C-alpha positions as CSV (number, residue, x, y, z in Angstrom):
1,M,-66.0,59.3,-130.5
2,Q,-64.1,62.6,-130.3
3,N,-60.3,62.3,-129.7
4,R,-59.0,64.1,-126.5
5,P,-55.8,66.0,-126.7
6,A,-52.7,64.8,-124.8
7,S,-52.4,65.9,-121.2
8,S,-50.6,69.3,-120.9
9,R,-50.4,69.1,-117.0
10,P,-47.1,70.8,-115.9
11,G,-44.3,68.8,-114.1
12,L,-43.3,69.0,-110.4
13,W,-40.5,71.4,-111.0
14,Q,-42.8,73.7,-112.9
15,R,-45.5,73.5,-110.3
16,L,-43.1,74.6,-107.5
17,P,-43.2,78.3,-106.6
18,V,-40.2,80.5,-107.4
19,I,-39.1,80.6,-103.7
20,G,-39.1,76.7,-103.6
21,R,-36.9,76.5,-106.7
22,L,-34.5,79.0,-105.2
23,L,-34.2,77.0,-102.0
24,I,-33.5,73.8,-103.9
25,A,-30.8,75.5,-106.0
26,F,-29.2,77.1,-102.9
27,W,-28.8,73.8,-101.1
28,A,-27.5,72.1,-104.2
29,V,-24.8,74.7,-104.5
30,L,-24.0,74.5,-100.8
31,L,-23.6,70.7,-100.9
32,A,-21.5,70.9,-104.0
33,G,-19.2,73.5,-102.4
34,G,-18.9,71.4,-99.2
35,A,-17.9,68.4,-101.1
36,G,-15.3,70.3,-103.1
37,A,-13.8,71.9,-99.9
38,A,-13.6,68.4,-98.2
39,A,-11.8,67.0,-101.3
40,F,-9.4,70.0,-101.3
41,L,-8.5,69.6,-97.6
42,W,-8.0,65.9,-97.9
43,H,-5.7,66.5,-100.9
44,Q,-3.7,69.1,-98.8
45,Q,-3.3,66.7,-95.8
46,K,-2.3,63.7,-97.8
47,P,1.3,64.8,-98.5
48,A,1.9,65.5,-94.8
49,V,0.9,61.9,-94.0
50,L,3.1,60.6,-96.7
51,A,6.0,62.7,-95.4
52,K,5.8,60.9,-92.0
53,V,5.5,57.5,-93.5
54,T,8.3,57.9,-96.1
55,P,11.3,58.1,-93.7
56,Q,10.2,55.0,-91.9
57,S,10.1,53.0,-95.1
58,K,13.6,54.0,-96.2
59,P,16.0,51.0,-96.2
60,P,18.7,51.0,-93.6
61,L,22.0,52.5,-94.6
62,P,24.8,50.0,-95.2
63,A,27.7,50.0,-92.9
64,Q,30.4,52.4,-93.9
65,P,34.0,51.1,-93.8
66,T,35.3,54.4,-92.5
67,S,37.4,55.4,-89.5
68,P,35.8,56.0,-86.1
69,A,36.4,59.7,-86.6
70,N,34.5,59.7,-89.9
71,S,31.6,57.7,-88.3
72,S,31.3,60.2,-85.5
73,I,31.1,63.1,-88.1
74,V,28.3,61.3,-90.0
75,S,26.2,60.5,-86.9
76,T,26.6,63.8,-85.1
77,P,24.1,65.8,-87.1
78,A,21.4,63.2,-86.6
79,Q,22.0,63.2,-82.9
80,E,21.9,67.0,-82.5
81,T,18.7,67.2,-84.5
82,T,17.1,64.6,-82.2
83,V,18.2,66.4,-79.1
84,A,17.0,69.8,-80.4
85,A,13.6,68.4,-81.5
86,A,12.8,66.2,-78.5
87,G,14.6,67.9,-75.6
88,A,16.5,66.2,-72.9
89,Q,14.3,63.0,-73.0
90,A,15.5,62.3,-76.6
91,S,19.1,62.1,-75.4
92,T,18.4,59.1,-73.3
93,A,16.4,57.2,-76.0
94,P,18.0,53.9,-77.2
95,V,19.9,54.2,-80.5
96,E,18.0,51.2,-81.9
97,A,14.9,53.4,-82.3
98,K,16.5,55.1,-85.4
99,P,17.2,52.6,-88.3
100,A,19.6,55.0,-90.0
101,D,22.0,54.9,-87.0
102,M,21.9,51.1,-86.3
103,A,25.1,50.6,-88.3
104,L,27.0,53.3,-86.4
105,P,28.3,51.9,-83.1
106,T,29.8,55.2,-82.0
107,A,26.5,57.0,-81.9
108,A,25.5,55.8,-78.4
109,P,28.3,57.3,-76.3
110,T,28.2,60.6,-78.3
111,I,24.6,61.6,-77.2
112,P,25.3,61.8,-73.4
113,A,28.6,63.5,-74.1
114,K,26.7,66.4,-75.8
115,A,23.5,66.4,-73.8
116,V,24.7,66.1,-70.2
117,P,27.0,69.2,-69.8
118,P,25.1,72.5,-69.5
119,S,25.3,75.0,-72.2
120,P,27.5,78.1,-71.6
121,A,24.6,80.3,-72.6
122,G,22.3,79.6,-69.7
123,S,18.7,80.6,-69.3
124,S,17.6,83.7,-67.5
125,T,17.0,81.5,-64.4
126,A,20.6,80.4,-64.3
127,V,21.8,84.0,-64.5
128,T,19.6,84.9,-61.6
129,Q,20.9,82.1,-59.5
130,Q,24.5,83.2,-60.2
131,A,23.7,86.8,-59.3
132,L,21.7,85.8,-56.2
133,P,23.2,82.8,-54.4
134,P,21.0,80.5,-52.5
135,V,20.4,81.1,-48.8
136,G,22.3,78.0,-47.7
137,S,25.7,79.3,-49.0
138,S,28.6,78.3,-46.9
139,I,31.0,80.7,-45.1
140,A,33.7,79.9,-47.6
141,S,31.6,81.2,-50.5
142,P,30.6,84.6,-49.2
143,S,33.8,85.2,-47.3
144,P,36.9,83.6,-48.8
145,Q,39.0,85.8,-46.6
146,A,37.9,83.8,-43.6
147,S,40.4,81.0,-44.4
148,A,43.4,83.5,-44.9
149,P,45.7,83.9,-41.9
150,L,45.4,87.2,-39.9
151,P,48.0,89.8,-40.6
152,T,50.8,90.2,-38.0
153,D,52.0,93.6,-39.0
154,K,48.6,95.4,-39.1
155,T,45.5,95.7,-37.0
156,A,42.7,93.3,-38.0
157,I,39.2,94.8,-37.8
158,A,36.0,92.9,-38.2
159,I,32.8,95.0,-38.5
160,V,29.2,94.0,-38.1
161,L,26.4,96.5,-39.2
162,Q,23.4,95.9,-37.0
163,G,19.8,96.6,-38.2
164,F,20.4,95.5,-41.8
165,G,17.4,94.9,-44.0
166,Y,14.8,97.2,-42.5
167,S,15.0,99.8,-45.3
168,D,15.4,98.9,-49.0
169,A,17.2,102.2,-49.7
170,L,19.7,101.7,-46.8
171,T,20.2,98.0,-47.8
172,Y,21.2,99.1,-51.3
173,D,23.5,101.8,-49.9
174,V,25.3,99.3,-47.7
175,L,25.7,96.7,-50.4
176,S,26.9,99.3,-53.0
177,R,29.1,101.5,-50.8
178,I,30.4,99.4,-47.9
179,P,33.1,97.0,-49.1
180,A,33.1,93.3,-48.1
181,P,33.9,91.6,-45.9
182,V,32.0,94.0,-43.6
183,A,29.3,91.7,-42.1
184,V,25.7,92.5,-41.3
185,G,23.3,91.7,-38.5
186,I,19.6,91.0,-39.2
187,S,16.6,90.9,-36.9
188,P,14.6,87.6,-37.2
189,Y,11.5,89.8,-37.4
190,V,12.4,91.2,-40.8
191,S,9.6,89.9,-43.1
192,N,11.8,89.1,-46.2
193,I,14.7,87.7,-44.2
194,S,15.5,84.9,-46.6
195,D,16.0,87.4,-49.5
196,I,18.0,89.7,-47.3
197,I,20.4,86.9,-46.3
198,A,20.8,85.9,-49.9
199,R,21.6,89.4,-51.0
200,A,24.2,89.8,-48.2
201,H,25.8,86.5,-49.3
202,A,25.7,87.6,-52.9
203,S,27.9,90.6,-51.9
204,H,30.3,88.2,-50.0
205,R,29.3,89.1,-46.5
206,E,28.6,87.1,-43.4
207,V,25.2,87.3,-41.7
208,Y,24.4,87.1,-38.0
209,V,20.8,86.9,-37.0
210,T,19.8,88.5,-33.7
211,L,18.6,86.1,-31.0
212,P,15.9,88.1,-29.1
213,M,16.5,87.8,-25.4
214,Q,15.4,89.6,-22.3
215,S,17.8,92.4,-21.5
216,A,19.0,93.7,-18.2
217,H,16.3,96.3,-18.4
218,P,13.2,94.6,-20.1
219,E,11.0,97.4,-19.1
220,R,12.9,99.7,-21.5
221,V,13.5,97.4,-24.4
222,D,10.8,95.2,-26.0
223,E,12.5,92.2,-27.6
224,G,9.3,91.1,-29.4
225,P,6.9,88.2,-29.2
226,H,9.6,85.5,-29.6
227,A,12.0,86.6,-26.9
228,L,13.8,84.1,-24.8
229,G,14.5,84.6,-21.1
230,Y,12.9,85.4,-17.9
231,G,9.3,84.3,-17.5
232,N,9.7,81.5,-20.0
233,S,9.8,77.8,-19.2
234,A,12.4,75.6,-20.7
235,A,9.9,74.4,-23.3
236,D,9.1,78.0,-24.1
237,D,12.7,78.8,-24.7
238,Q,13.1,75.7,-26.9
239,R,10.2,76.7,-29.0
240,E,11.4,80.3,-29.4
241,L,14.9,79.1,-30.2
242,E,13.5,76.7,-33.0
243,W,11.6,79.6,-34.5
244,C,14.7,81.8,-34.5
245,L,16.8,79.0,-36.0
246,S,14.2,78.6,-38.8
247,R,14.5,82.3,-39.5
248,A,18.3,82.2,-39.5
249,A,18.6,79.5,-42.2
250,G,21.7,80.1,-44.2
251,A,23.2,82.6,-41.7
252,E,26.7,82.1,-40.3
253,G,25.7,82.6,-36.8
254,L,23.5,84.2,-34.1
255,T,24.2,87.1,-31.8
256,D,22.7,88.5,-28.6
257,A,23.3,92.1,-29.9
258,S,20.7,94.1,-31.9
259,E,20.5,97.5,-33.4
260,N,19.5,98.7,-30.0
261,G,22.9,97.8,-28.6
262,D,24.3,95.3,-26.1
263,D,21.6,94.8,-23.5
264,Q,23.0,91.6,-21.9
265,P,25.8,92.8,-19.5
266,G,24.8,93.3,-15.9
267,G,22.0,90.8,-15.6
268,G,21.0,89.9,-19.1
269,Y,19.7,86.5,-20.0
270,A,22.8,85.6,-22.0
271,T,24.9,86.0,-18.8
272,S,22.7,83.7,-16.7
273,P,23.2,79.9,-16.2
274,D,19.8,79.3,-17.8
275,F,21.4,80.3,-21.2
276,S,23.8,77.4,-21.2
277,P,21.3,74.9,-22.9
278,I,20.6,77.6,-25.5
279,A,24.3,78.1,-26.3
280,S,24.8,74.4,-26.5
281,A,21.9,74.0,-29.0
282,I,23.3,76.8,-31.1
283,S,26.7,75.2,-31.2
284,S,25.3,71.8,-32.1
285,K,23.8,73.4,-35.2
286,G,27.2,74.4,-36.4
287,L,26.5,78.1,-36.0
288,L,28.8,80.7,-34.6
289,Y,27.8,82.8,-31.6
290,L,28.6,86.5,-31.6
291,A,28.6,87.8,-28.0
292,G,27.9,91.5,-27.6
293,S,30.3,91.8,-24.7
294,A,33.1,90.0,-22.9
295,Q,30.9,90.1,-19.8
296,D,28.5,87.6,-21.5
297,G,30.9,84.8,-20.5
298,R,30.7,83.0,-23.9
299,R,31.7,79.3,-23.7
300,T,30.7,78.3,-27.2
301,R,32.5,78.6,-30.6
302,G,32.2,82.1,-31.8
303,M,33.5,85.7,-31.3
304,T,33.1,88.5,-28.8
305,A,32.6,92.1,-29.7
306,T,35.3,94.5,-28.4
307,A,33.9,97.9,-29.5
308,W,30.6,99.5,-30.1
309,I,29.7,102.7,-32.0
310,D,26.3,104.3,-32.1
311,G,25.4,104.9,-35.8
312,D,22.6,107.3,-34.9
313,T,24.7,110.4,-34.4
314,D,26.3,113.2,-36.3
315,A,29.1,113.0,-38.8
316,A,31.7,114.7,-36.6
317,T,31.1,112.3,-33.7
318,L,31.2,109.3,-36.0
319,D,34.6,110.4,-37.4
320,S,36.1,110.9,-34.0
321,R,34.9,107.5,-32.7
322,L,36.2,105.7,-35.8
323,A,39.5,107.4,-35.5
324,A,39.8,106.4,-31.8
325,L,39.4,102.7,-32.7
326,L,43.0,102.1,-33.8
327,P,45.6,101.5,-31.0
328,Q,47.5,104.7,-30.1
329,D,50.8,102.8,-29.7
330,G,50.6,101.5,-33.3
331,K,50.9,97.9,-32.2
332,P,48.7,95.4,-34.2
333,A,45.5,94.4,-32.5
334,K,42.3,92.5,-33.2
335,I,39.1,94.6,-33.1
336,L,35.5,93.3,-33.6
337,L,33.4,96.4,-34.0
338,M,29.6,96.5,-33.8
339,V,27.9,99.5,-35.4
340,G,24.2,100.2,-35.3
341,P,21.6,101.3,-36.2
342,I,22.3,101.9,-39.9
343,T,21.7,105.5,-41.0
344,P,22.7,107.4,-44.1
345,V,25.3,109.4,-42.2
346,M,26.8,106.3,-40.7
347,I,27.1,104.7,-44.1
348,D,28.7,107.8,-45.5
349,R,31.3,108.2,-42.7
350,L,32.2,104.5,-42.5
351,A,32.7,104.3,-46.3
352,N,35.0,107.3,-46.2
353,W,37.0,105.9,-43.3
354,L,37.4,102.5,-44.9
355,K,39.0,104.1,-48.0
356,G,40.7,107.0,-46.3
357,P,44.3,107.4,-45.0
358,A,43.6,105.4,-41.8
359,A,42.9,102.3,-43.9
360,Q,46.7,101.9,-44.5
361,N,47.0,100.8,-40.8
362,F,44.5,98.0,-40.7
363,V,43.0,95.1,-42.7
364,V,39.2,94.4,-42.7
365,V,38.4,90.7,-42.1
366,P,35.2,88.8,-41.7
367,P,34.1,88.2,-38.1
368,S,34.5,84.4,-38.4
369,A,38.3,85.1,-38.7
370,F,38.2,85.7,-34.9
371,A,36.3,82.6,-34.1
372,D,37.5,80.5,-31.2
373,S,36.1,77.6,-29.1
374,G,35.1,79.7,-26.2
375,I,36.3,82.7,-24.2
376,S,38.4,82.2,-21.0
377,N,38.7,84.5,-18.1
378,D,42.1,85.7,-19.3
379,Q,40.6,86.4,-22.7
380,A,37.7,88.3,-21.2
381,A,40.2,90.6,-19.4
382,N,42.1,91.2,-22.6
383,L,38.9,91.9,-24.6
384,S,37.8,94.6,-22.2
385,P,38.1,97.7,-24.4
386,S,40.9,99.9,-23.3
387,N,40.3,102.5,-26.0
388,P,37.6,105.1,-25.7
389,V,34.6,103.5,-27.4
390,A,31.1,104.8,-27.1
391,P,28.6,102.0,-26.6
392,L,25.1,102.1,-28.1
């Protein structure tokens, strides 16, 4: 029988086509590379884990027989690091949470002593709050002069600029050129009234918000959709008053005068008996009431205007009317001047008058310096302007 040669059949690898061998080699390299990368990443993360575990396994420090001052010095860096890393919450954490500080009894009171007081270098928000006081500032804050006694040897003049806040440019000019304590009057219809009130307080000025009321001639002056007065029921007046009070949050008081002038004398709503409940409500809120005329018959705490000047006129007329304010006999007097509307010419002439030679004869005070509990008939007669003053 003839012997057959050994089988020379090729193996599986040899029988695979070239493309199959390449695919197997590719996946083998890819798997090997992934395993190597995983091992590398695990090796890199391992020290970080150990770093977290190592401080916890440190034995507690022995108590140091040092003075209290020395103990405070040793514990202070650890406390400051904790506050810087964990914020304000870390300052209230119990001291027992740190084994290294357990032997230092002076560490607990030191944390609130360093964490509670604010840092002198405040954030940008704190700076903004200092530059722009909140709307609810008190009278003493914007007008510290209000608590000072009135001068006896010079005329005291309080000035209120009506129509403040309508124009950004004119608002800036008033705040930058007209010195405090010249006050401002703002309409409740100004859209950004809260910001305007805050800006006035930031410049140390009092604010009086106009209370829209029907005038003696309602057909000529439109007081807006929230006006009080004739044609309203008691409930309507109460609703409109509440709206105006919400707009006047932070102001020192309300006034019946607007940039249009004093419309109440001779039959205005503020002079009628129906206004008494409104005046009582204003007084109960702790607000001053600035009456536009002695004829208003004010019976609530506040002030009464004694002079009016139209701001919408030429420079020569403004100069002459400002010069006519001071008493001709030189005797000291009290003058509460209302000026409006605000115009560039008015700002310029008033600023020059307040720093001119005439300023040596008077002192500017905030309107609240003239506040009283209510005008009497004798006071009304004395407040009638004897000097030539041009009403609005």
